[in-house]
N, C-alpha and C positions, 0 to 999 in steps of 0.2 A: 585415429579418427577419421572418418571420411572429409574431404572439401566442402562439403555443400553444408555439412555440422561446423566448420571452423568459418566458414564465412559469416555464420549464424553468431557464434559467439564471439567473433571479432568485430562485427555491426553491434552487437548490442552494448560490447565496451565500448565502440568509439561515439555511438547515440549518449549514453550514461555520462561520460565524460566530456565529449564535445559540444552536445547538443545537436538532436537528429536533425535540425533544418540546417545544422553549421556542416554535416556528413553527406560526401556525397560517394557514389560506388568508386568513382576513380581512388578519392580518401581510403575506402573500403578494400581496394583491390592493393593500394600501396602498403596499407598496414598488415596484408599478409603474403606480400612481393608477388603475387600475381598478375598477370595482365588481366586489364579490363576486359576483354573477351572471354576470359576463363571464367570470370565473375558472372559476366553474362549468359555463359552456358549454363551455369547453376539457377540465375536469379535473373529475370528479364527487365532489370531495375528495381529501384530502390524501394518502391512499393509494395512490391512482392516479397519483398525482406523483412518490409513493417509487417506486414501480414502474416507470416510466420511467426515472427518474434509474439505479436498478439494473440496468435493462436496458444502457443507456449503459456502466456500470461494468463488467459481466459481459462486454460483446462486447470492450470497448477493453483491460481488463485480463486477461482470455483470450488474445487475440492476443497479450501481452506472455509470459505464461504459457508459450504454446506455442510461442515463435521458436526454433528448432533450437539446440542447445547445440554450440558448437563442440568437437570432441574435443581439439583442443591449445587450451586458452584463454591468452592472456595475460595477465599480471597486471594492466592495467589493464581488460581486458575485464570480468571480474568485478565491479573498480568502477563501470564505466557501467551493468552491467547491472543490479545492486540499487539505484543510483539510479533508474533510470528505473521499477524496482517500488515504491519507495517515492513517487517523484511522481507517478504514477496513484493510488496508495491516497491521498495528501494533498490531490489535486484531489478525491476524492469523501470528504473525512475525516470527515464526518459520519456515514458507516456506522460507522463503528469506534470512534467518540469514546465512545460508549454501547450497544457492540456486543450485549450479552447482551439488553437492556430492548430497544433496536432488533427484534432477530429475535421475541422473544416475543412484540412486539405487530404486527408482520408478519408472520404466519405463511407468507404464500405466497412471501416471500422467503428465508424458513429454510433450506429444504432446498438452494435454490440455493446459496447461502453455502458451506454445507455442500460442495459439490461443489469450489466455488473452493478452498474450503482443501485437499481430496485435491489439487486439482492444484499447488497450491502446493509439497506435500508431494512429488510427483513431479519437480516441477520442480527443486527444492533435492536432491534425491535425485541428476537427471542432471548439477546443474552440480557438486555432491562427486563423483560419479563420474568426470567429465573432467577434475577438477583431480588426482584419484589415477592415472590413464589418464597425464595428463602429466606424472607423476613428480613435481608440486607438494606433493602433502602425502602421507603414510603413514598409512592406518587402515585398522582393520578392518570388515567388514563387521556386526557389531554395533555398534562404536561410528559408523557411518554413521548407526545410526537413531537414535540419540542424539542426534547432532550434528543430523542434519536438525529433529528435533522441536524441541531450542533456535532453530533457523533461524526455522522457522515461527510459534514463538510472538512469538519478536521482530518479525516483518515483520510480525504482526495485532495485535500489540498496543505498538508500540513508540512511533506518534505519540500514543496517550493517555495511555501510563506518563510520558514527555516532558516534553507538558504539565502533568502531575500533577505531577511532580518539580520543573522548573524555571519554570514559568510562561509565558508569550506568550517566542514565538521567532520569529528570521526562518524563512521557509519553507526558507532553503539552511541555515541550522544544525539543523535538525531531521532533514534529509534525510541531508546528509552525518554527520553524528552515528550516525544508523542505520544507515548502511554502514557504519561503524568497528565499531561493535558487531558487527555481524554477522562482518565479517573476524576481530575479536577470535579470536570463539569456532573461527574455521578456525584461526588463528596456531598455538596449541600441537600442531599433526596436521602441520606445515611440515618435509618432508625434507630432511636435510642439505645446507648448501650452497643453501640456498633465502632466505636471509636478506634478501634485496633486495626478497623480496614484501613481508614485515613493513618494512623499511624505507621502499617504494613507498607504501606504505599510512599510514604515520605522516607521509611528507612532503608525499602529495597531501593528507590531513584537512589538514595545519597551512595549508597554502597554501589549501585550499578555505574555510577559517576565515576568513582572514586574506589576501583578495584583493587 
């Protein structure tokens, strides 16, 4: 593995574990047991490292958000899809842990994150529309907009909120709780005869938390 790649991986680990604002390029160099000058040869400052990591997040997360949504979603499909969404956010969780501060300090990624936010909204809308088309939920257009906003807010702030409220947790616990939280937002709109959707979610959540 090339030094440049090692730097990015070490930086991502430190940012996630310690918080981006608490990590300096000297800390990264020390973690890798290289000189600050060697690190500077590859990246001319922490901002460049942040931008490179955000490039990766933007690409991989964009692919997930742009994945085709089936018109006939199976009950378990929505769970697995949301889990993948949360999993990718967790992998780059330093971006979300202190989001407003990060975007203020790194203007280069501010507009790009707003585009991701808009894509989240569009994707959530597509999922809800698919659930409605499949007869799983009954919801009017005005309520869709409110529900989608709540879903996007939960996806964006869940990991930070969960850590603040419950402290240190396993990755699996955080992700499955996040998925269950979103599906709980959808539950009130379940159509008659779709109780199995709610039952599946509860059962799957319990199994996931107690493997």
